[in-house]
ROKOLDO-904942 format. One record per residue (C-alpha): residue in one letter; x, y, z. Coordinates in steps of 0.25 Angstrom, whole numbers, padded with zeros to 4 digits, always signed. Each point is the difference from the previous one (the first is absolute). Layout:
N
AXYZ/...
***
This chain:
468
M+0076+0156+0082/P+0005-0009+0011/E+0014-0004+0000/D-0003-0015+0002/R-0009+0000-0013/P+0011+0001-0010/V-0009-0003-0012/E-0012+0007-0004/L-0012-0004-0009/R-0009+0011-0006/L-0013-0006-0005/L-0009+0013-0001/G+0002+0007-0014/E+0013-0004-0007/V+0005-0013+0006/R+0015+0001+0005/L+0010-0007+0008/R+0011+0006+0008/V+0012-0008+0005/G+0008+0007+0010/Q+0002+0014-0005/S-0004-0003-0015/W-0012-0002-0008/V+0002-0012-0008/R-0005-0005-0014/C-0008-0012+0004/P-0008-0008-0010/D-0015+0001-0001/H-0002-0013+0005/G+0010+0001+0011/L-0009+0012+0005/R-0012-0008-0001/L+0006-0012+0007/L+0005+0009+0011/A-0014+0007+0001/V-0008-0014+0002/L+0010-0004+0010/A-0001+0013+0008/L-0015+0001+0000/D-0004-0015+0001/G+0011-0006+0008/S+0007-0013-0003/Q-0004-0007-0013/S+0003-0013-0007/R+0009+0001-0013/G-0011-0007-0007/R-0010+0011+0003/L+0009+0011-0003/A+0004-0006-0013/D-0014-0002-0005/L-0003+0014+0005/L+0011+0008-0007/W+0001-0008-0013/A-0010-0004-0011/T+0006-0013-0004/D+0001-0014+0003/T+0004-0003+0015/P+0014-0006-0003/R+0004+0012-0008/A-0006+0009+0010/L+0008-0006+0011/H+0013+0001-0008/N-0003+0015-0002/L-0001+0001+0015/R+0013-0007+0002/M+0006+0010-0009/L-0006+0012+0006/L+0004-0004+0013/V+0014+0000-0004/K-0001+0014-0005/L-0007+0005+0012/R+0011-0006+0009/R+0010+0007-0008/L-0007+0013+0001/L-0002-0001+0015/G+0015-0003+0002/E+0004+0001+0015/H-0015+0001+0003/V-0003-0014-0006/G-0005-0005+0013/L-0012+0008-0002/L-0006-0010-0010/Q+0000-0014+0007/D-0002-0013-0006/Q-0008-0010+0009/G+0001-0012-0009/H-0012+0000-0009/H-0004+0014+0005/L+0005+0014+0000/R-0001+0012+0010/L+0005+0014+0002/D+0006+0004+0013/L-0008+0012+0003/G+0009+0005+0011/Q+0010+0004-0011/L-0010+0005-0010/E-0008+0013+0000/V-0013-0001-0009/D-0008+0013-0002/V-0014-0005+0001/L+0003-0008+0013/R+0003+0013+0007/L-0012+0008-0004/T-0010+0003+0011/S-0016+0001-0002/A+0001+0015+0001/E+0011+0001-0011/V-0009-0009-0009/A-0012+0009+0002/L+0008+0013-0004/E-0003+0004-0014/G+0012-0002-0010/T+0008-0009+0011/W-0004-0013-0008/R+0006-0002-0013/E-0003-0012-0009/F+0006-0012+0006/M+0011-0006-0009/A-0002+0010-0011/G+0005-0005-0014/H-0002-0015+0005/R-0015+0000-0002/T-0002-0002-0015/G+0009-0011-0003/G+0003-0014+0005/P-0008-0013+0003/E-0015+0001+0004/A+0004-0005+0014/W+0010+0011+0002/L-0010+0011-0004/E-0010-0006+0009/W+0009+0000+0011/A+0004+0015-0002/E-0015+0004+0000/R-0003-0008+0012/T+0012+0004+0008/E-0003+0015-0003/A-0014-0002+0005/R+0004-0007+0012/L+0011+0011+0004/L-0010+0011-0003/A-0011-0007+0009/H+0011-0003+0010/A-0005-0014+0001/P+0009-0009+0009/A+0012-0005-0008/P+0003-0015-0001/P+0010-0005+0010/R+0015+0004-0003/E+0006-0011+0007/G-0001-0015-0003/R-0007-0005-0012/P-0013+0006-0006/P-0013-0006+0003/S-0001-0014-0006/P-0009-0002-0012/C-0008-0012-0003/P+0008-0013+0000/A-0001-0002-0016/R+0007+0014-0001/R+0010-0002+0010/S+0003-0014-0006/R+0002+0008-0013/D+0009+0010+0006/R+0009-0011+0006/A+0001-0008-0013/E+0005+0013-0007/E+0010+0002+0011/A+0005-0014-0002/R+0001+0003-0015/W+0008+0012+0003/A+0009-0007+0010/A+0002-0013-0009/Q+0012+0006-0008/D+0010+0002+0011/Q-0007-0004+0013/P-0005-0014-0002/Q-0002-0003+0014/L-0008+0012+0002/A-0008-0003-0012/A-0003-0014+0004/A-0005+0005+0014/A-0009+0011-0006/A-0006-0010-0010/R-0004-0010+0011/E-0006+0012+0008/A-0008+0003-0012/L-0005-0014-0001/A-0003+0000+0015/L-0009+0012-0003/S-0008-0006-0011/E+0002-0013-0008/R-0008+0005-0012/G+0000+0012-0008/A+0011+0008-0007/G+0008+0002+0012/A+0001-0015+0002/A+0003-0003-0014/L+0012+0010-0001/A+0005-0004+0013/L+0001-0015-0005/D+0006+0005-0013/V+0011+0005+0009/L+0002-0013+0007/I-0001-0007-0014/H+0012+0008-0005/Q+0008-0003+0013/A-0003-0015-0001/I+0005+0000-0014/E+0012+0007+0003/R+0003-0011+0011/D-0003-0011-0011/E-0012-0004+0009/Y-0008-0003-0012/A-0011-0009+0007/L-0002+0012+0010/A+0000+0010-0011/Q-0011-0008-0006/H-0008-0002+0012/Y+0000+0015+0002/C-0004+0003-0014/Q-0012-0009+0000/Q-0004+0007+0013/A+0002+0014-0007/L-0008-0004-0012/R-0012-0003+0008/A+0001+0013+0009/T-0007+0009-0010/P-0012-0001-0009/T+0008+0009-0011/P+0014-0004-0004/L+0011+0009+0004/A+0010+0003-0012/D+0012-0002+0009/L-0004-0013+0006/C-0003-0005-0014/Y+0014+0004-0004/T+0006-0008+0012/A-0010-0012-0002/G+0004-0001-0015/Y+0015+0001+0003/L-0001-0011+0011/A-0009-0009-0009/D+0010+0001-0011/L+0012-0003+0009/L-0007-0013+0005/G-0002-0005-0014/D-0014+0005-0004/P+0003+0010-0011/V-0014+0000-0005/G-0006+0004+0014/G+0011+0010+0001/E-0004+0007-0013/R-0015+0000+0004/L+0003+0006+0013/A+0009+0011-0006/L-0011+0003-0010/L-0010+0001+0011/G+0009+0010+0007/L+0001+0008-0013/A-0015+0001-0001/H-0001+0006+0014/L+0013+0009+0000/P-0003+0013+0007/P+0001+0013-0009/G+0014+0005-0002/T+0007-0013+0004/S+0010-0005-0009/P-0003-0014-0006/A+0014-0004-0001/L+0002-0011+0010/W-0013-0006-0005/Y+0005-0001-0014/A+0013-0005+0005/T-0007-0011+0008/I-0008-0004-0013/A+0014+0000-0007/S+0005-0010+0010/T-0011-0009-0001/Y+0003-0002-0016/D+0015-0002+0004/S-0005-0011+0009/R-0008-0006-0012/Q+0013+0002-0009/D-0008+0009-0009/F+0012+0010-0001/R-0005+0008-0011/T-0013+0004+0007/A+0007+0002+0013/R+0010+0010-0007/L-0012+0008-0004/W-0005+0001+0014/H+0013+0003+0005/E+0003+0012-0009/L-0014+0005+0003/A+0003-0001+0015/L+0013+0007-0002/Q-0006+0012-0008/A-0010+0001+0011/A+0010+0000+0011/R+0009+0010-0007/S-0011+0010-0001/H-0005-0001+0015/P+0007+0007+0012/S+0001-0012+0008/R+0015-0005+0000/A-0004-0012+0008/Q-0010-0005-0010/H+0011+0002-0011/C+0009-0008+0007/G-0010-0011+0002/V-0004+0000-0014/L+0015-0002-0004/T+0001-0011+0009/F-0010-0008-0008/F+0006+0004-0013/L+0015-0003+0004/W-0004-0015+0001/H-0007+0000-0013/L+0013+0006-0007/N+0009-0010+0006/A-0009-0011-0003/T-0001+0003-0015/G+0015+0003-0002/D-0001+0015+0000/S+0010+0002+0012/A+0006+0012-0006/R-0013+0008+0001/A-0002-0006+0014/Q+0013+0006+0004/L-0004+0013-0005/L-0014+0000+0007/A+0006-0005+0013/A+0008+0012+0000/E-0012+0008-0002/A-0007-0006+0011/L+0011+0002+0010/E+0000+0015-0003/Q-0014+0000+0006/G+0007-0002+0014/Q-0001-0010+0011/F-0014-0008+0000/S-0005-0013+0005/M+0002-0006-0014/T+0015+0005-0002/A+0006-0013+0004/Y-0008-0007-0011/V+0005+0010-0010/Q+0015-0003+0005/Q-0004-0015-0002/S-0004+0002-0015/L+0012+0009-0002/G+0009-0010+0005/T-0006-0010-0009/A+0001+0009-0012/Q+0015+0003+0003/F+0003-0015+0001/R-0007-0004-0013/L+0008+0012-0007/G+0013-0006+0004/D+0004+0008+0012/P+0000-0009+0011/E+0008+0009+0009/E-0009+0011-0001/A-0012-0009+0002/R+0007-0006+0013/Q+0001+0015+0006/T-0015+0003-0004/L-0005-0012+0007/A+0009+0000+0013/A-0010+0008+0008/N-0011-0010-0004/C+0008-0012+0005/T-0003+0004+0014/H-0013+0006-0002/A-0011-0002+0011/V-0010-0005-0010/S+0004-0015-0002/S-0004-0001-0015/L+0009+0012-0003/A+0012-0006+0007/V-0002-0014-0006/I-0001+0005-0015/A+0012+0010+0002/G+0008-0011+0006/A-0004-0010-0010/L+0004+0010-0011/T+0013+0003+0007/A+0004-0014+0001/R-0002-0001-0015/I+0009+0012-0002/H+0011-0007+0008/H-0002-0013-0007/R+0002+0007-0013/L+0012+0007+0005/G+0006-0013+0005/E-0001+0003+0014/R-0006-0014+0005/D+0001+0002+0015/Q-0007+0014+0000/A-0011-0006-0009/H-0002-0011+0010/G+0000+0009+0012/H-0011+0008-0006/L-0008-0012-0002/R+0002-0005+0014/R-0004+0013+0006/T-0012+0002-0007/L-0005-0015+0000/P-0007+0001+0013/L-0008+0013-0004/A-0003-0007-0014/L-0006-0012+0007/V-0010+0008+0009/T-0004+0012-0009/E-0014-0001-0007/D+0006+0008-0012/G+0000-0011-0010/R+0008+0008-0010/A+0011+0001+0010/R+0000-0015+0003/F+0002-0003-0015/E+0011+0011-0002/W+0007-0007+0012/A-0001-0013-0006/V+0004+0004-0014/A+0013+0007+0005/A+0003-0013+0009/L-0002-0009-0013/T+0009+0010-0008/C+0011+0001+0010/D+0001-0015+0003/P-0012-0009-0003/R+0006-0013+0006/H+0002+0007+0013/W-0013+0008+0001/A-0010-0009-0007/I-0007-0005+0013/Q-0001+0013+0006/A-0005+0007-0013/A-0011-0011-0001/A-0004+0003+0015/C+0000+0015-0003/V-0010+0000-0011/R-0009-0011+0005/G-0014+0007+0002/A+0005+0014-0006/R-0010+0008-0007/T+0005+0012-0009/N-0005+0008-0011/D+0013+0000-0007/P-0001-0012-0010/L+0014+0003-0006/V+0008-0003+0013/V-0008-0013+0002/R+0004-0005-0015/H+0014+0004+0003/Y+0000-0008+0012/Q-0006-0012-0007/R+0010+0000-0011/L+0011+0000+0010/R-0006-0011+0008/A-0002-0008-0013/S+0015+0002-0004/V+0004-0005+0014/G-0008-0013-0002/T+0008-0003-0013/R+0014+0002+0006/
***
């Protein structure tokens, strides 16, 4: 074997991978991934995920990410063989020897030379994978021209390309928001209707919510709901959550139930249950809300998606603090944080700090909330700053309390998160009602929130200021 090809992939007969001088134990999905990239050239992550796993695309993309971690570890010093080109993956064939690519027509014609292509990988797996293996073997036997190995594969129709780009946007949304936004907009440029457009808009909705840009999120949501004739479960969840957030719990419940009716097989209903629970919290029907929260938590615990587990607990933690069960909120917050870092982790920290404060541990609460006080999301920074101000007030640290209020007031005045604005106003009137009354009134003017408890708290404090 040539010295400049330190890795070898055998696809005829038993499928094997050699790295350096040793044959390594490679996961079956890893061997299949390498085979596709070696024989079909550069591929999008979305196509690879759908080809190799018979599950919903977000879960398949998660599986692909985990597989890539294992493959890179196996390749060791030769990790440069597997190249990441943004949304696409490719192999450097200059470093890889593949047995089927070096066979000549004469060798194929010799009886006994050709062994089964990818033996042991042809009886199980998604239908798309089995079809690929069958089609590829036929192509190799016929020596049909192979697809180009450099650059991207031939482009499918715009609708399919839009769907691929939307899936790539969803994959990147967890830790590469700018990349996700760019991919989502590319998907919309390819097609303004269809599943691709709806899923791309779903990504943009979540990003707008995270930036506290609720009006923009609502605009995207209306556009997304019109993009497909059949409702998409993921979009219904997002739309239901947003409707509840904007003060329409009945509409939020209706959308979440619609999403449940169109849930793909094998998908956990946990987040949809949690959204319904939240709509009952907004209506202060806490008994019904608790039933849905418990159902959502049970569903989340029985599903392998840790991100969904963390998301469900984020809904439940608010409910527990609101209904006075902060001891359980503290326990479930620890359970959520054990899942690792997710986009909802900061919200879990917020609820944990609230629970610690209410349980009489202000110093612990202050430490928990410290990171959120400088968070990039304005609403998180405002709520954390407001609660920290109340902690300082309770400890008799007047100057520190007023310092947190002054630092967060500009953010509170511009955020579209009504709850954050009311939380700031409550903290201000708690710390010094005479000094902050005008700013508190300005802060809550025009604010909308699905949290009636904080509104009533503000109104009680405001009434007490007027009687002094």
